[in-house]
C-alpha positions in Angstrom: 8.4 4.2 -11.1 6.4 6.9 -12.7 3.3 8.9 -12.3 0.2 8.3 -14.3 0.5 10.0 -17.7 4.3 9.8 -18.0 5.7 8.2 -21.1 5.9 4.4 -20.6 9.6 3.6 -20.3 9.6 1.1 -17.4 7.7 -2.0 -16.3 5.4 0.3 -14.2 2.0 0.5 -16.0 -0.5 3.3 -15.9 -2.7 3.0 -12.9 -5.9 2.6 -15.0 -4.6 -0.7 -16.5 -6.3 -3.7 -15.1 -9.3 -1.9 -13.6 -12.0 -4.5 -13.2 -15.7 -4.5 -13.4 -15.7 -5.2 -9.6 -13.9 -1.9 -9.1 -16.3 0.0 -11.3 -19.3 -1.6 -9.5 -17.9 -0.9 -6.1 -17.4 2.8 -7.1 -21.1 3.0 -8.1 -22.2 1.5 -4.7 -20.3 4.0 -2.7 -22.8 6.7 -3.7 -20.7 9.6 -2.4 -20.9 13.0 -4.0 -17.8 14.3 -5.7 -17.3 17.1 -3.1 -17.5 14.6 -0.2 -14.9 12.4 -1.9 -12.6 15.4 -2.4 -12.9 16.4 1.2 -12.2 12.8 2.3 -9.1 12.6 0.1 -7.8 15.9 1.4 -8.3 14.7 5.0 -5.9 11.8 4.5 -3.3 13.6 2.4 -4.3 12.6 -1.2 -5.6 15.7 -2.9 -3.6 15.3 -6.0 -4.9 11.8 -6.7 -1.5 10.6 -7.9 -1.5 6.8 -8.6 1.0 4.3 -9.9 1.2 0.6 -10.4 4.0 -1.7 -9.2 4.5 -4.8 -11.3 4.0 -8.4 -10.2 7.3 -9.6 -8.8 8.0 -6.5 -6.8 9.5 -7.4 -3.4 8.8 -5.9 0.0 9.8 -6.4 3.6 7.3 -6.9 6.4 7.9 -7.2 10.1 5.6 -7.2 13.1 6.2 -7.4 16.8 4.7 -11.0 17.0 7.2 -12.3 14.4 4.5 -14.3 12.6 2.7 -13.9 9.3 -0.5 -11.9 10.2 0.9 -10.7 13.5 0.1 -7.3 15.0 2.1 -4.2 14.0 3.5 -1.4 16.1 0.1 0.0 16.7 -1.4 -3.4 17.7 -3.4 -3.5 14.4 -4.3 -6.9 13.1 -6.4 -7.8 10.1 -6.2 -7.9 6.3 -4.4 -4.6 5.9 -0.6 -4.9 5.9 2.2 -2.3 6.1 5.3 -3.2 4.1 8.6 -1.4 3.2 10.5 -1.4 0.0 13.0 -4.3 -0.4 15.9 -2.0 0.1 14.7 -0.7 3.6 15.7 -3.5 6.1 16.2 -0.9 8.8 12.5 0.1 8.8 11.6 -3.6 9.1 14.0 -3.9 12.0 12.1 -1.1 13.8 8.7 -2.7 13.1 10.0 -6.2 14.3 10.6 -5.1 17.9 11.9 -8.0 19.9 10.7 -10.7 17.3 14.1 -10.4 15.5 12.8 -11.4 12.1 11.0 -10.1 9.0 9.4 -11.5 5.9 10.3 -11.0 2.3 7.0 -10.6 0.4 6.4 -10.6 -3.4 3.6 -9.2 -5.4 1.8 -12.0 -7.2 -0.1 -9.5 -9.4 0.4 -5.8 -10.2 -0.5 -3.5 -7.4 -2.4 -0.3 -8.1 -1.5 2.3 -5.5 -2.6 5.7 -4.4 0.5 7.8 -3.7 0.5 10.2 -0.7 0.9 13.9 -1.6 3.7 14.6 0.8 6.9 12.6 1.2 6.9 10.9 4.6 3.1 11.3 5.2 1.8 7.9 6.1 -1.4 5.9 6.6 -2.5 5.3 10.2 -4.7 2.5 11.4 -7.5 4.9 12.3 -7.6 6.1 8.7 -8.3 2.7 7.2 -12.1 3.4 6.9 -11.5 6.6 4.9 -9.0 4.9 2.7 -11.3 1.9 2.1 -14.0 4.3 0.8 -11.5 6.0 -1.5 -10.1 2.6 -2.7 -13.6 1.4 -3.6 -14.3 4.6 -5.5 -11.0 4.9 -7.3 -10.1 1.2 -7.6 -6.7 0.9 -6.0 -5.2 -1.8 -3.8 -3.3 0.3 -1.3 -1.3 3.4 -0.6 2.3 4.3 -1.1 4.3 6.7 1.0 7.7 7.8 -0.4 10.8 8.3 1.8 13.6 9.5 -0.5 15.2 6.2 -1.7 12.7 3.9 0.0 8.9 3.7 0.4 6.2 2.1 2.5 3.1 0.4 1.1 -0.1 -0.4 2.9 -2.3 -2.9 1.2 -5.9 -3.3 2.2 -5.9 -7.1 1.8 -3.3 -9.7 1.2 -4.8 -11.5 -1.8 -2.1 -10.2 -4.3 1.0 -10.8 -2.2 2.7 -13.8 -0.7 5.6 -14.3 1.8 8.5 -16.0 0.1 11.1 -16.0 2.8 11.5 -15.4 6.6 14.8 -13.8 7.6 16.5 -12.9 10.9 18.4 -9.7 11.4 22.2 -9.9 11.5 
């Protein structure tokens, strides 16, 4: 994966690729001043405005304590937003699964445009979803990526670009 502006040498595309008229229209509707947006971004750990795009076909793991697609996560949050880990991080999914004992393999059906947290390990909490939704409308991204060394977590604000492809139990 690469940051916006890096030379294109992988399937990851610049984050501005695929920006739709809908995204541009939504940004105009927000009506926030630049200073307010900067302060909002700083409050959730996104001052640098780094973005990247994961290609369609990228796989993730998702688990929740209910063990069902759309179940509640660790915080009890339910809704369109979904937290997922990178495909290589089954241990995180195990932690999120609680006693359900299973997780879902999810695949991106379309490219995912993501804001990248400034600090490694900094994450999006359910009570920050409103702030992130405002930023997503303004900057046209689908979710937020948190990096953890060799793995990462992604929160998407809606599930329209992903689909579960397999349900697995833990060994």
